[in-house]
N, C-alpha and C positions, 0 to 999 in steps of 0.2 A: 593472524587476523583475530580481532576481538569483536564479538557480536553479543550485546547485552539486550535482551528482549523481555518485555513484561506486558501482561494484559491490563488494560486500563479502563476505568469507568463503567457505566451501566451496560455497555455493549461488549465489554471484554475485548476491546480492540487492541491488537498487538502493536506496541511501539518498539522500535529497534534503535539502538545506538551502535554504529559501526565504525571501527577504527583499525588501523594496521596493528596496534598493540596498546596495552595499557600505558597511560601517561602521554598519549599523543592526541592529535586532532581527531575529531570524529564528525560523522554525519548522523543526524537524527531523522528517522523515517516515521511519519504518521503519528505525531503527538496529539492524540485525540482527547476525548472527554476525560477530565480529571487526570491527565497524564503528566502535568507539570511537576508535581512533587516526585513522582517516580523518575522522571528525567533528571532532576537535580540530585537525587540519591545515587543514581547510576553514574552520573558525572563525577561525583565526589568519590565514590567507591573505587572507580577505575582511573581517577585522575585525568579525565578527558577534557578537551577544550573543543566545543562545537564550532564548526565553521559554516554550517548550512542545515536547513530543514528541507527535506524533500518529501513530496506527497504523492501517494499512488492515485488518489482521487479526492474529490471535494466534499464528501459526506461529512456531516458534523461529528460523527464518531471517530473520524480520522483527523480532523483539523481543529477541533475545539480549543486546543491548547497552543495553537500556532502563535497567536499574538503574544501571550505571556512568555513563551519560550524564546521566540525571536527577540522580543524586547529585552529580556533579561541578559541576553548574550550578544545583542547587536549583530545578528546574522540574517541573511536573506532566506526567504521561503521560495521553493520551486514548485510550480504546479502547471498542469496543462491548461492552455487558454480556454478550452471548452468547459472546464470545471471551475474556473476562477471565480465566477459570480457566486458560487455557493459559499465562499468564505464570508461574504457580507450578507447573504440572503439565504440562509439554510432552509427556510421554510419552503422555498420553491423546489428544492431537491427532494423534499419529503411529501410534496403535494398537499401542504397545509396552508391555511389562510394566515396572512400576516396578523400577528397579535395573539394567536393561540399560544398557550404555554409550551415551552420547549425545554424540558428537563431543567426547570428552574432557571437561575441566572447563569447564562453562558457568555463568555467573552467572544463575540463574533466580530468579524471585520478582517481587514488586511493588516499585516505588519507593515512597517515602514518601507521595506525593500522586498518586492515580489518579482521573481524572475519566471519566465514562461518556458515550459518544456516542449520539445519537438520530437516527433518520431525519428528514431535513429540517432539521436544526439548522444554524445559521449561527454559525461560530466566528470571532470578531473577535480576531485574534492578530497581533502585530507590525505593526499598521497595515494588515492585509489581512483580507479576509473569505473564509473557506473554507466552501463549501457541502458538507454531509455527506449522502450518500445510502446507505442500507442496501442492500447488494447480495449477498445470500446465494447460495451455490452452491459456492464453493471452501471456505468455512467458513460456519457459521451466523451469525457476527457480522462478516462481511466488509463493509467500507464503502469508498466512494470519496470523494475530495475534489476540489472544482472551484473554481478561481478564475475570476471572471467576466472577460469581454473588457473591455479598456480601449482608450483612444484609439490606442495604439501596440503593444499586446500582445494576441494572440488568447487565447481562453479556454484555460486549462490544466487538464487532467483527470488526476489521479493515480489510476490505475485499480487499483493493487495487483495482485492475482493474478486479477482478473476478466478483463481484456482485455490481450493482448500483440500485438506486431507479428506478424501471421500466425497467431495461435493464441489460446488461452484457458487459464485455470487448470484444473488437474486436479480431479476430483471423487471420487476413489476413496479418499481418506483419511477418517477419522472426522469427521462433520459435513459432508462434501461431499454434494452432491445435484445430479445432472445436470439434472433438471427445473427446479430452482431456478436453476441457472446459466443455462439458456436463457431463463428468465423475466427474470432480471436483465439479461442482455445486451439483450433487447428493450426493457425498461422504462427502463434507465439509459443505455445506449450509443446506441441507434438514434435517440433524439430530439435528440442533440447535433448542432451544426453541423459540416459537413465540415471547417471550418478549425480545429476544436478540436485542440489538441496533446495527445497521449496520452503520459504518462510512467508507465510500468508498473513492476511489482515486479521484473521480470526482462527483460533484453534491451533493444533499442534504442528510441529515440523513434519515434513514428509520428503519424498524424493519424486522426481519425474518418473523413474522406473516403477515405483510402487503405484503411483496414480495411473500410469499407462496400463498397468495390469489389473487394477482393482476399482478405479473410479468409474462409476457407470456412465457419467457424462463424457469423460474423456474417451472411454472405450467406444461409445457409440459415435462420437465425432470421428475417431480413427477409422471406424468401420464404414463411415459414410452414411449412417442411417438417419442422421439429422434430427432425432428427437431429443438428444442431449441427456438421456438417462433420467427420465421423469420419475423413476421409482425412488430416487434419493431426495431428501430435503435439501433446499438451497439456503445459503447463509448470507450474512451481511445485513446492514441496517435497511 
């Protein structure tokens, strides 16, 4: 398994390229603000051919480079239908008025081919099977992607802005819901094995075991306290 990740743009959003090995087909996860150049560099370095872009949610820091990346390689973008509108109208997701400056000139809109994700779907892409789980809370259409454990690789969990190392995604933007976030943490994250590697939308790699033991939000959800660990700051755009 090859996973090449890098933080991109003003928000430091993690973009990932995932492939069975160097020199093969790959999937691009969350090409956000100013990610296009980093994507091209990673493709060249590892001799990869993209077959799809998949998106954990529709915030501009995760989708700003979808149009140029998909256009350059003639591949589809996959997104949950409840977040699809954000690709063309990012101001609504930020609670801003149309016409206000948004990080200068950004390429917003949909690529030529958009496919919609469904809860429980299995995406067979580039010789890999990605399990899709709807996880609202940060946005209404947030999803996670999981690659199953194999003989020599633990399960990989692309959590988007649901779960971070030591924190969780913010819920104060339009479409965010704190109660939904807590429910998603309990339903999606807590059942995973401790060995599951978490690759999130922002910040460093972690594991479910580490977060189960140390993340104040996840610990309080597990304990059934319901406050979600208010002592720690939350992340995401």
